[in-house]
C-alpha positions as CSV (number, residue, x, y, z in Angstrom):
1,M,0.0,0.0,0.0
2,N,1.3,3.4,-0.9
3,V,1.5,5.6,2.1
4,L,2.7,9.2,1.5
5,A,3.9,11.7,4.0
6,I,3.7,15.4,3.0
7,I,5.7,17.8,5.0
8,P,4.7,21.5,4.3
9,A,7.7,23.8,5.0
10,R,7.5,27.2,3.3
11,G,10.4,29.7,3.7
12,G,8.5,32.7,5.0
13,S,7.5,33.0,8.6
14,K,6.6,36.1,10.5
15,S,6.5,34.6,14.0
16,I,10.0,33.0,13.8
17,P,12.4,33.9,10.9
18,L,13.2,30.8,8.8
19,K,11.3,28.8,11.4
20,N,11.5,25.5,9.6
21,I,15.3,25.4,9.7
22,Q,15.8,27.1,13.1
23,K,18.0,25.1,15.4
24,L,16.3,23.1,18.1
25,G,19.0,21.3,20.1
26,N,21.6,20.6,17.5
27,K,19.2,19.9,14.6
28,A,17.2,22.0,12.2
29,L,13.5,22.0,13.2
30,I,12.5,20.2,10.0
31,E,14.9,17.4,10.7
32,Y,12.8,16.0,13.6
33,T,9.8,15.5,11.3
34,I,11.7,14.0,8.4
35,T,13.6,11.6,10.7
36,A,10.4,10.5,12.3
37,A,8.8,9.8,8.9
38,K,11.9,7.9,7.8
39,K,11.8,5.7,10.8
40,S,8.1,5.0,10.3
41,K,7.3,1.4,9.2
42,E,4.2,2.4,7.3
43,I,5.4,5.4,5.3
44,N,7.1,4.6,2.0
45,K,7.4,8.1,0.4
46,I,8.3,11.4,2.0
47,I,7.7,14.7,0.1
48,V,8.7,18.1,1.4
49,S,6.6,20.9,-0.1
50,T,8.6,24.1,0.1
51,D,9.3,27.3,-1.8
52,S,12.8,27.7,-0.4
53,K,15.9,26.4,-2.0
54,K,17.7,26.4,1.3
55,I,15.0,24.2,2.9
56,S,15.0,22.0,-0.2
57,T,18.7,21.4,0.1
58,I,18.6,20.6,3.8
59,S,15.6,18.3,3.4
60,K,17.2,16.3,0.6
61,K,20.4,15.9,2.8
62,I,18.2,14.5,5.6
63,G,16.5,12.0,3.3
64,A,13.3,13.5,2.0
65,E,12.2,14.0,-1.6
66,V,11.8,17.6,-2.9
67,P,10.7,17.1,-6.5
68,F,9.5,20.7,-7.0
69,L,9.7,24.2,-5.5
70,R,6.2,25.2,-4.4
71,P,4.7,28.1,-6.5
72,K,4.5,31.5,-4.8
73,K,0.7,31.5,-5.1
74,F,0.7,28.5,-2.6
75,S,3.3,30.0,-0.3
76,Q,1.7,33.1,1.1
77,D,0.7,33.8,4.7
78,N,-2.9,33.2,3.8
79,S,-2.4,30.3,1.4
80,P,-4.9,27.5,2.4
81,A,-3.2,24.2,3.5
82,M,-5.7,22.4,1.2
83,D,-4.1,24.0,-1.8
84,V,-0.7,22.9,-0.8
85,I,-1.9,19.3,-0.4
86,K,-3.7,19.3,-3.7
87,H,-0.8,20.8,-5.5
88,T,1.6,18.1,-4.2
89,L,-0.8,15.2,-5.1
90,K,-1.5,16.6,-8.5
91,F,2.3,17.0,-9.2
92,L,3.0,13.4,-8.1
93,K,0.1,12.0,-10.2
94,E,1.1,14.0,-13.4
95,K,4.9,13.9,-13.2
96,Q,5.5,10.6,-11.4
97,S,2.3,8.6,-12.1
98,Y,2.1,8.2,-8.3
99,V,-1.2,8.0,-6.5
100,P,-1.1,7.1,-2.8
101,E,-3.9,5.2,-1.0
102,I,-3.1,6.9,2.3
103,V,-1.7,10.4,3.0
104,T,-0.4,11.8,6.3
105,I,0.4,15.5,6.8
106,L,3.3,16.1,9.2
107,L,3.8,19.6,10.3
108,T,7.4,20.6,11.2
109,T,6.1,22.5,14.2
110,S,5.6,19.2,16.1
111,P,9.2,18.0,16.7
112,F,8.3,15.5,19.4
113,R,6.1,13.4,17.2
114,T,7.4,9.8,17.2
115,P,7.5,7.2,14.4
116,Q,5.3,5.0,16.5
117,M,2.6,7.8,16.6
118,I,2.7,8.0,12.8
119,D,2.4,4.2,12.4
120,K,-0.4,4.1,14.9
121,S,-2.4,6.7,12.9
122,V,-2.0,4.7,9.7
123,R,-3.0,1.5,11.4
124,L,-6.0,3.1,13.0
125,L,-7.1,4.3,9.6
126,K,-6.6,0.9,8.0
127,N,-8.4,-1.0,10.7
128,S,-11.5,1.2,11.1
129,N,-14.2,2.8,9.1
130,A,-12.6,6.2,9.7
131,T,-12.2,8.7,6.9
132,C,-9.4,10.5,8.8
133,V,-7.2,10.0,11.9
134,L,-6.6,13.3,13.7
135,G,-3.9,14.0,16.3
136,V,-5.6,15.7,19.3
137,S,-5.0,16.7,22.9
138,K,-7.5,17.0,25.7
139,I,-8.6,20.5,26.5
140,K,-7.8,21.0,30.2
141,K,-8.0,24.7,31.0
142,E,-9.3,27.0,28.3
143,H,-12.5,25.0,27.8
144,P,-14.8,26.4,25.0
145,Y,-17.8,26.5,27.3
146,R,-16.1,29.3,29.3
147,A,-15.2,31.3,26.2
148,F,-16.5,34.8,25.2
149,W,-16.7,36.4,21.8
150,P,-16.8,40.1,20.9
151,N,-20.2,41.5,20.4
152,G,-19.9,45.2,19.6
153,K,-18.2,46.9,22.5
154,Y,-18.8,44.1,24.9
155,L,-18.3,40.4,25.4
156,K,-20.9,37.7,25.0
157,P,-20.6,34.2,26.4
158,L,-20.3,31.5,23.9
159,K,-22.8,29.5,25.9
160,S,-25.7,31.4,27.6
161,D,-25.5,29.1,30.7
162,F,-21.6,29.4,30.9
163,T,-21.7,29.9,34.8
164,K,-23.0,26.3,35.0
165,Y,-19.6,25.2,33.7
166,Y,-17.4,27.4,35.8
167,R,-16.0,24.4,37.7
168,R,-13.4,22.5,35.6
169,Q,-14.6,19.1,37.1
170,I,-17.9,19.3,35.2
171,H,-16.6,20.3,31.8
172,P,-17.5,17.8,29.1
173,T,-14.5,16.2,27.5
174,C,-13.3,18.1,24.5
175,Y,-10.2,17.8,22.2
176,Y,-8.4,20.2,19.9
177,P,-6.1,19.4,16.9
178,N,-2.5,19.5,18.2
179,G,-0.8,19.6,14.8
180,M,1.0,16.3,15.2
181,I,-1.0,14.0,12.8
182,Y,-3.4,14.4,9.9
183,T,-3.8,10.9,8.3
184,F,-6.5,10.3,5.7
185,W,-7.5,8.1,2.7
186,Y,-6.7,9.7,-0.6
187,Q,-10.3,8.8,-1.5
188,T,-11.5,11.0,1.5
189,L,-10.1,14.0,-0.2
190,K,-11.6,13.1,-3.6
191,K,-15.0,12.4,-2.1
192,F,-15.4,15.2,0.4
193,N,-12.9,17.8,-0.9
194,T,-11.5,17.9,2.6
195,I,-9.0,15.7,4.5
196,Y,-11.4,15.0,7.3
197,G,-14.5,13.4,5.8
198,S,-17.4,12.3,7.9
199,K,-15.7,9.9,10.4
200,I,-12.8,11.4,12.3
201,K,-10.9,9.0,14.5
202,P,-8.9,10.6,17.4
203,L,-5.2,9.9,18.1
204,I,-4.9,11.3,21.6
205,E,-1.4,12.6,22.6
206,D,-0.9,15.0,25.6
207,E,2.6,14.5,27.0
208,N,4.6,15.0,23.8
209,N,2.6,17.8,22.5
210,I,4.4,21.1,21.8
211,D,3.2,23.0,18.8
212,I,5.8,25.6,17.9
213,D,4.0,28.7,16.8
214,N,6.2,31.5,18.2
215,L,9.6,32.1,19.7
216,F,8.5,31.3,23.2
217,D,7.2,27.9,22.0
218,L,10.7,27.2,20.5
219,F,12.3,28.2,23.8
220,I,10.0,25.7,25.7
221,A,10.9,23.0,23.2
222,E,14.6,23.7,23.7
223,M,14.2,23.5,27.4
224,K,12.4,20.2,27.1
225,I,15.2,18.7,25.0
226,K,17.9,19.9,27.4
227,N,16.2,19.4,30.8
228,W,13.0,17.4,30.8
229,K,14.5,13.9,31.3
230,E,16.7,15.0,34.2
231,Y,13.9,17.1,35.7
232,K,11.5,14.1,35.8
233,K,14.3,11.9,37.2
234,K,14.9,14.5,40.0
235,I,11.2,14.8,40.9
236,Y,10.5,11.1,40.9
237,S,13.7,10.4,42.9
238,K,12.6,12.9,45.6
239,S,9.1,11.4,45.7
240,M,10.5,7.9,46.2
241,K,12.8,9.1,49.0
242,T,9.8,10.8,50.7
243,L,7.7,7.7,50.5
244,E,10.6,5.6,52.0
245,F,10.7,7.7,55.1
246,S,7.0,8.5,55.5
């Protein structure tokens, strides 16, 4: 079965200059995603869609294919992601006679995604009636039931009975897309003109989720790489000692 990974990585970024190739630890940010895709047991083709020659060169060295430079009309701040996906699939069909059965979109902004997570998403799709498998995390604090939206000069509650849900303990479980995984059947896109379709299967991931949107997110990711394992070890070690003498 042909399983394609598409990694969108345009050169322009306002939040972080050259975000996709900024260093995280001792690697370019995009390297984490390409490496995870290469180690996947399910993916057999990796395409980086970029408008940048520099990103293209780096991606090829790491082991991804970059068979084209993305046209400028698909590389603007407001360019829809769907156009990038469709452009890639059209190019592969017309120039390489390649049509995948399954496509997974891997954003470079999720560097802690593992090969196992990618494979799990593909297997979930294969072994269910889902049209898409979506990487999600549980909403824990900023629950939508407590949200407000601007209504003229004032704020209006998203839900009229919002005070009923003030306590976190009674919030209904909700999830948000965490940017790690978007895996779908090629036929889902053809049938629904969207990657989601009508049956979205969740792939829940909380601990490894850091979506790098701005410079502070990049800083947090850097701190995780440098300190997280030692910090957890220190905390658990202290806890065990406390239990021994309690």
